[in-house]
C-alpha positions in Angstrom: 22.1 25.9 -13.9 20.4 24.8 -17.3 19.1 21.2 -17.6 17.9 19.1 -20.5 15.1 16.8 -19.3 13.3 14.4 -21.0 10.0 15.1 -22.1 8.4 12.1 -20.3 9.6 13.5 -17.0 7.1 16.4 -16.3 6.8 16.1 -12.7 10.4 16.3 -12.3 10.8 19.4 -14.7 8.2 20.9 -12.5 9.9 20.2 -9.0 13.1 21.4 -10.5 11.9 24.5 -11.8 10.4 25.5 -8.7 14.0 24.9 -7.1 15.4 27.7 -9.3 16.7 25.4 -12.3 16.3 26.4 -15.7 14.9 23.7 -18.1 16.2 24.0 -21.6 15.7 22.3 -25.0 18.8 20.7 -26.8 18.8 23.7 -28.7 19.9 25.9 -25.7 23.2 25.3 -23.7 22.9 22.7 -20.8 24.9 21.5 -18.0 23.0 18.4 -17.2 20.8 15.9 -18.9 18.1 14.0 -16.8 16.4 11.2 -18.5 15.5 7.6 -17.4 18.1 5.6 -19.3 16.5 2.3 -19.6 13.6 4.1 -21.5 15.3 6.8 -23.6 17.6 6.4 -26.7 20.3 9.2 -26.1 21.9 8.6 -29.7 20.0 11.7 -31.1 21.8 13.7 -28.4 25.2 14.0 -30.4 23.2 16.2 -32.9 22.4 18.7 -30.5 25.5 20.7 -30.4 24.7 23.0 -27.4 26.2 21.2 -24.4 29.0 22.9 -22.8 32.5 22.4 -24.0 33.7 21.4 -20.5 31.4 18.6 -20.5 28.0 17.7 -18.9 26.7 15.2 -16.3 24.0 12.7 -17.5 21.8 11.5 -14.7 19.7 8.6 -14.8 16.5 9.5 -13.2 15.7 5.7 -12.6 14.9 5.4 -9.0 16.0 8.9 -7.8 13.8 11.5 -6.5 14.0 15.3 -6.7 16.3 15.5 -3.9 18.6 13.0 -4.8 19.0 14.5 -8.1 19.6 17.9 -6.7 22.3 16.4 -4.4 23.8 15.4 -7.8 23.6 18.4 -9.4 25.1 20.7 -6.5 27.9 18.1 -5.5 28.7 16.4 -8.9 28.3 13.2 -6.7 28.0 10.1 -9.3 28.7 6.7 -9.9 31.1 5.7 -13.1 29.0 4.0 -15.6 31.7 1.3 -16.3 
């Protein structure tokens, strides 16, 4: 699974890489975006045309640890934004 992870989450990137996930840039095709939504402006992402046509999952890393995030990725379990 290809993940686009915001730059400030270096530790999370490393942990997910060790678990076998591919960490990619917005120029590559990705299945999920992981960032801290309170700190990152996602408005630039529409300019990245490499997301999958089936849609992507945006995960707020906020108070989640690597196990929580992996659970969301595996099970596609998430709360609605609205």
